[in-house]
N, C-alpha and C positions, 0 to 999 in steps of 0.2 A: 504494500500500500504506500503510495507516494504522499508527500507532505509539502505544504506551501503556506506562507503567511496569508491570512485573510486580507491584509492590507494590499498585497500584490494583486489578488483577485479582484478586489473592489476597484483598485486603480485601473485595471484592465477594462472592467465593465463601465467605468466612468468615461474612459476614452471612447468606447463604442457608443455610449449614450450621447456624448457630445457630437460625434460625427453624424448621428442620425437626427438629433434634435438641435437645431441651430441656436436655441435659446438657453441651452445648458451652459452655465458658467461655474468655475471652480475658484474657491478662495481658501487661502491658508494663512495661519498665524506663524509664519517663519518656520514651518515644519513640513515643507513640501516633500522632501526626501523621506523623512521618517514616516509620514502618513501615506506615502506613495501617490500623493497628488502630483508628484513630479512627472508621472506618466502623462497626465493631462497637460501640464505645463509645457512639456516637450512637444506633444502632438498638436495642441491647439493654443499656442501662447497668447494669441489675441483675445482669448476668453479666460485667461487665468489672471487672478488678482492677488497680489501679495500684500497683506495688511500689516505685516510685522508682528511683533510680540504685543498684541492688543486684542485679546479674546472678546472683550465687550464690543469693540468695533467690528470684529469679524462677523458677529451675528446681526448687529444692527445694520451694517452695510448690506448684508445679505437680505434682510427684511425689506430694505428699500429697493433692492434689485427685483425682488419677488413682486413688490407692489407695481413695478414698472414692466411687468410681464416676462421677466427673465426667470430661469429655473436654477437657483443657486444651490451648489453643494459646498459645504464648509467643513474644514477638518482641523483638528488639533488633538492633543492627547485628551482622553476622557477626563483625566484629573483636572484639566483646565477648561474644557468645554464638554460637558456642562458644569464642571466643578467650580469654575471661576465666574462664569457668565450666566448662571441660571436665571437671575432676575431679568437680564436683557432678553433671554430666550422667551421667558414668560410674557414680558410686557410687549416686545416688539414683534415677535413671531407668533406666539400662541394666541394671545388675545385678539390679534388681527387675522388669525388663521392663514398665515402666509406659507406657501408650499416650499419651505426651505428644508433641505436635507442636511442634518447635523451629524457629522461622522466623528465619533469618539474612538480613537485608536488607543492601543496600549491599555486596554481595559482588563480588569481582573488581576489575579495573581501572576498571570502569564508574563507580565512585564519583568519579573525576575529580579536581577541585581539592582534595578533602579530603586527598589524599596517602597516603603509605605507611602511616601509623598507622591509617588507617580502611579500607584496601584489603585485605580478607581474601582471601589467595591460598592459604592453607594449610588452609582449612576442610574441603574435600572429604577430604583425607588424614586430618585429625583425626577426622572423623565416620565415615569408611568403616572405620576400624580397630576401632571399638567393636562388640563382639558385641551382637546384638539390634537394632542401629540400621539403619534404612532411610534412604537418602540420595537426594534428588530435586532436580534442577535443571531447572525448566520452561524451555521455549524462548521463550515469549512470555506476554503478560498473559492471553490467553484460556486457555492451558494452565494457567497459575498459578491461575486461577479454578477450573478443574476439579480441580486437585490439592487445593485447600482443601476442596472438597466431598467428594472421594473419601476423604480422610483422616479424616473424621468417623466413619466406620465401620471404621477400621483399628485393630486391637487390638495394636499394637506401637509402640515409639518410632520417630519419624521426624524427619529433618532436611530442611528445605526451603531451598534457596539461591536468593535473589532479587537481581536487579540493582537499582541505584538509578535510573538514567536511563531514559528511554523507549527501548524496543526495537521493532523491526518485528514486526508481527503476521503470521506466515506459516503458522500452523497452524490447523486446523479446530477447531470447538467440540464435537467428540465427547467423550463421557465419558472421563475419564482412567483408565487401568488401571495400577495399581502393578506395576512389574516388566516392563512391555511396551515394547519399542522400536518405532519407526515408520519404515518405509522411505519416503523422500520422492522418490527418483529412482533409476533403474536404469541401470547401465552395467557394463562387463566389464573395464575396464582397471585400476581402483583403487577400493577401498571407503573412503569418507570417513565417519568415525564422529564425531559431535559431541554435545555436551550443552550445556544452557543456550542463551544467545543465540549461541554460537559455531556452532551448527548453521546459522543463517541465513548466516553468513560462508562456510560450506562450500557452501551452495547457490549463492551468488554466485560462489564460486571454480569450482564445477562448470560454470557458464555460460561462464566464461572458458576453461576447459579444453576444453569442447566446440568452441569456435572454433578450437582447435588440433588437433582430431581425437582428443582424449582423452575417453573416455566413462566417467564416474564414477557409482558407486552412492553415494547419500547416506542414511545411517542416523542418525536422531535417537534418542538414548538419554537420556531424561529421568530414568530411574531408574538411578542409578549403582550402587546396592546395594539389593536383589539385582539382579545383572546379567542381562539377557535373553541368556543364553548361546547359545541355539539361533539367534536372529536374527543375532548377531555371527558365529557359526561359519558360518552359511549365506552371508552376504555375503563373508566372508573366503575361503571355499572357491570361490565364484563368481569373485572378482576376483584372488585370488592375491597381493594386496598391500593393506596397511591403513594409513590415516593417521587419527590420532585428534587432535581439537582441543578445547581447553578453555581458559577464561579463568581459569586457576589454575596453581599450581606443577605441573609435570609429575611431580614425585616424589609417588607415592602417590595420584594422581588417577585419572581415567577411563582415561587412556592406560596407566597402570600396571596397572589392572584388566584391560584388554583384552590387554595383553602377557602377563600371568600366565595368562589363559585360553588364549591361543593357544600359549604355551610348553608347556602341559600337554596340550592336545587337538588342536592343528593348527599346529605350528610354521611360522612364515613371517615375512617382513620386516614390521616395524611402525615407522612414523615418528610420534613424539609431538610435537605442536605445542602450545605453551603458554608459560608463564613458566619460564625456565631458571635456577633457583636465584638469583633476584634479588628485591628488594623493589620495590614500586610507587613512584610519585612523583606530584606534582601536574601536572595538565594536563586538557584536555577528554577525554571518553571516546574520541573518534575519534583525537585526537593520541596517546593512550596505546596504543590498539590498533596504530597504525602504528609507534610507537617500539619496541614489543615484538614486532613482526612478525606481528601477528594480524589485520591487515586482509585482506579477501578477495583482493586482487590479490597481496599478498605470500604468502599461503597458496598461491595457484595456482602462483606461481613455485617455491615450496618443493616442491610436489607434482610439478611437471615435472622438477625436479632429481632427486627421489626415483625416479620411474619410469624416468628415463634411466640411472640408475646401479644400480638394484636390479631383477633379473629377477623375473618373476612366479613364484610357487610354484604347482605343480600337484601335487595329492596323488597322482595316478597315477604321477608320476615316481619316487616312493619306494616 
């Protein structure tokens, strides 16, 4: 299985979108190379804008461009956008419902040696709470490329969360549909729901579980908001237990969204796997996943403990 950074895939898709749609423009806050917006800068320099180290300007300029019928994509590290400019995103983009694509790269623990200051673990919660905002976390570079292409015709604000390091390519190259989850594996003992690169960890965990006679459904949820409610409810009803994994704070993330949905429409046990009210630290990506209990073998152990202590919920019992 090959690997590639999601940033590279998204940059490739952005160039394609720019060539197809003449209103697509790209803006960066002095991080074109790191975010891979340099691909667009080289291919379509007349539609690339460098705003410098000024993240608040980055999104307010983009909002103005969107008001003038352009389709802006903006990029910075997620720790700085939305970490530093959340108020400007809220006020200039979301309240006015401007179709700006906000790309937060270097998200999650995947940033590795850069440490806690650059590891955005709160960004899903920050963006999910904003009215009008769509939140997307691709699973690999191929899906990231398709996300960039799909958003060119999307008439609403969107946040895209990308990892820094290379991740495994485990998804196909079919066109991305905003708001649609993908079932990757079927089982009846537990539903594993993942987003971003954590879905790959769930697939590997499902292989280990199968060796122990535990058969898991794996559902990839790249669009965290709006949530594919029907897909989640379907696998939850089928399995009677749900585990959600994300490389982010569990407060306000995908796990919270799934728990809220099930609490209202199909109450059942939910185990949230992610970062538990802690900051990141320096280390390699694999070391950090293991330290925070997010490696596939640790996830499998967590799931076994969960299913051994929590009975399956069956709707007909109530």
